[in-house]
Each structure stands twice: as C-alpha cells, then as structure tokens.
N, C-alpha and C positions, 0 to 999 in steps of 0.2 A: 263467886261465880256460880250460877245455877247449874245443877245437874242437867245432863242432856235430856232426860225424860221429862223433867219439870219444865225445861225451856220449850220443849216440843208441845207440852200440854198448854202452856201459856199462849204460844203462837196459834194453836188450834182454837183456843177460846177467843182470841182476838179475831180470827177469821170468821168464826160463827157470829160474833158480835157484829162485825161489819155486814155479814150476809143478812142478818135479821133486821138491822136498823139502817140499811143503806139508803132507803127512801127518805128517812128523817135527816140523814147526813146530807143528802143531795139538796133537800129543801133549805138547810142551813147554809151550805157552801155555794149554792147555785146549781143550775142545771148541768147535766153531763150530756154531751153530744158525741155520737160515734159517726165518723166520716170514713168513707172508703176510697182509697187511692186505687182506682181500677185501671190496670195497665194492659196493653197488648205488647208482647215482647217482639223484638225484631224478627222479621220473616226471612231476610237475606243477610249475609255477612256484611258488616259495614265496610266501606271503602278503607283501604290501608292509607295511613297518613303518609304524605310525600317523603318525609324524613325516613320513616320505617321502610318504605318501598325502595328508596335509594340505598339504604344499608343492605337490604336483602339482595338487591341487584349486584352490589359490590361483592357480597359474600359468595354469590353464585359464580361470578366471573373468577374470583380468587380460587375457588375450589376446582374450577375447570382447568386451571393451569397445571394442577397436580393430580388430576384424575387418572385412573388406570386406562391405558389404551388397549382396546380389543382389536383383534384381526377384523378385516373388512367382511369376511365371510360370516363371522359371528354376528356382526351388526346387521347385515342384510337379513339374517334369519329372525332377529328380534323385531325388525321393522315389518316383516311379513306376517308375524304372529297376530292372530285375532282377526285378520281380514277374511271376508267371505261374503256369501250372499245375504247374510243377515246384519251386515254392518249398518249402523244408524248414525247419522251425523247429529250430534247434540247441539241444539241451539238454545242458549239460556234465555229465560224470560227477561224482558226489559226491566230495569230498575225504576224507571220513571213511568208511572201508570197514568191513566186518564184522569184519575182523581187528583194526582199531583199537578197535572197540567191545568185543571179547572180550579185548583185550590179548594177542593171539596172537603171541608173539615168534618163533615158528617160521615164520611166513609172511612172504613178500616183499611181500605186498599190504597193507602198513601203512606209516604215516608217509610217504606218497607225496611230500611236499614236502621230505623230508630224505634225507640219505645213510644207508644202513644198512650195518652191519659184521657179518661172520660171526664168531661165537665158538663154540668147541667145549668140551664138558665131558668130561674123561677124563684119561688119563695124559699128563703133560707133562714134558719133560726139565728137571731141576732142581727139580721139586716136592718138598717135604719128605716123606720117608718113602714116596715113590711114590704119594701120595694123588692122587685125581682132582681137578682144578682146571679153572677156565675159562681158555682160552688161544686164541690164533690158530692156524690150521693151521701145522704146523711139521715140520721134519725135521733130524736131525743130519747135518752135512756129512760125507760119506764119501769117495767117489772120483769125484764128478761133475767134469766139465771146468770148470764155472763155478759160482759160488754161485747165480746166477740159475736154472740147471738144477736145482739142489737145491731151490729154492723152488717151481719148477714141479712137481717130483716130490711135494712136500708137498701141494700143492693137488690134484694129480691123484689121489692116494691117497684123498682125501676125496670128490671129486666123481665119480671114475670116468672122467674125461676132461676135456679143456681146451677143448672146442668152444665153450662159452659164456663164455669168459674172455679178458681182455686184460691183459697185464702192461705196466705203465707204466714203460718204460725198463729198462735192464740193470743199473743200479746200485741198491743199497738206498736207501731213503728215510731211514732212521735206524738207529742201533744202540745197544745198551746192554751194559754189562759187569756180569755177575752175580758178585758176590764170594762166597766161601765163608764160611758162618756156622758158629758153634760146634756147632749141632745138626744140621748137614748133612754128609753124607759125599761130596757132589758137589763136584768141583774147580771153580774159577772157570771161567766160559765166557763167550763173546761171542754175543749174539743180534743178527742182522741182519734188518731188516724190509723186505720188498718189497711194493710196491703193485700190486694187480690189481683188475679191475672186471668186473662182470657185464654181459654183452651178449647181446641177442637172445633173452631168455627171462624168464619171470616165475615160474618154479618150478625148483628144483634139488633133486636127491636127495642128501642129506648122509649119509654113512656113516662107518664106523670111528670112532665116538664114542658115548658114553653119552647125550649130549644136545647140542642146539645151539640157538642163538638168533640172530636178526637184530636188532641194536640200533642206536639212533641215537647220535650223538656224546655227548649228555648221558647217556644210559643206559649208555654204555660205561664211564664213570667209576665207576658203581656196582659194576662187577665188578673194577676195578683202581684202587681209591682210592690205593694206595701209589705208583702210577706216574702220578699226575695231571700232574706237571711235564713228564714226557716226552711224554705224549699231548697236552698243551696245545701243544707245539711241533710234534709230528709230525702230528696229525690236526685238532685243534680249529681251528687257524688256517689250515688248507689248504682252499681253496675250489675 
C-alpha cells in the first residue's frame, strides 16, 4: 500500500496530466457536451394530497376532543385582539394564471406549484442531419478551465447574462453517452448535465433559438420520450 503522501502526489500528477492533455483525450474518446437543466422552483406551496389532507383533518378533530377548555371571557378577549382601524383582509392570489388558461408555455407565470424547465428548439449537437430539435441549453466543451464554466457559457449565450441564475454545485448531476448510429455521421460523445435555477425574476429574455418553452416535469417527457428512464432518475425523483 502506498504511503498517503505518495498516493496524493500520484493523484496530483494524474490530475495535471488530464488537465494538460484533455483536448487530445476528447479527440480520441469523442466530444464532450455540457447541458444545463435550468429550472424555476415552485412559487406557491403545492396542493396537499387528498390522503394527507384527510389525515390532517382527522388529527385536528381528534385533538379537539381533548383540548383544554377556556372560560368564555378569555376566548372573547382573544377574538377581539388585533382588530382595529388598520385591519386588512388578506385575499390570496389565484393559483391558476392567465398563462395557465392559455397554455402559454413560453411564460414563467404558469404551473406556479410546480418546477418548470427551460427547453430550446434549434440546432443541437448530435441531432440527425443537423435538424432542429428540442434540447437543453448546451455547449461543446472546448478550452474552458472546467466543465462547469462550459455549462455557464452555454446558459449565458441564451440569457445574455447570469445575474438571475444559480448553479447548484460544481459537478454535473448526471451524464449520458450517445452512441453512433448507422444513419449518423456524428462520432460517439458524452453529455454532462448541470443544474441551475432561476432567482430574483419572473421574466427572462431567451435568445439564440428558434423557439423555447417552460415545461413541468410531466410535460418534459412529452419532448424526450426516448430518455424517460434517464429523466426519471435525474429529474422526476429530485425534490
């Protein structure tokens, strides 16, 4: 067994070797593509499942049977507390927005109780015959210092800036290997997925694409039915 210092030196040499020759390795093993799973977190609390709601209702009624009973004069004081000239009736905003009614998938003001994911329509690396397809923001890895910086560059080219974005971690959340098919001239390549989130805004200007949509997790599978198994692990079960 190697001493710890010698093992650390060997790992450092391996890292430097990869850093200096990564372009040659990419050429031998195929291209590397960084894709960004850009999501908007829920704006409102999701509706409670009927089973959970029924259990909470039962628990409340059960506790009411054994709650401490207070004199009526004490309860009247509690009811009157906080009332005055400045009392404001709170009216919650509707859960169903105009974008929901119109099924406007280009708007961030829809499906407020769900996560939304950005998809672009246009040229994508590895698409058959260079056709336009739906895909996540992406960029082929070139000479960036890290793959995370390549992912940031991919999202920056679409948004025109990263002021309203937050990348979750430095490592990719998942990856897939695209094999070469008989009707494709593209060599096998690896696609690494990075997770980023919308922060501090309700509207983004999406550019450098023919079209774009913001879709929920269930709607996402309509665009990528062939990758259902991957997205089940990567997105659907991530809360």
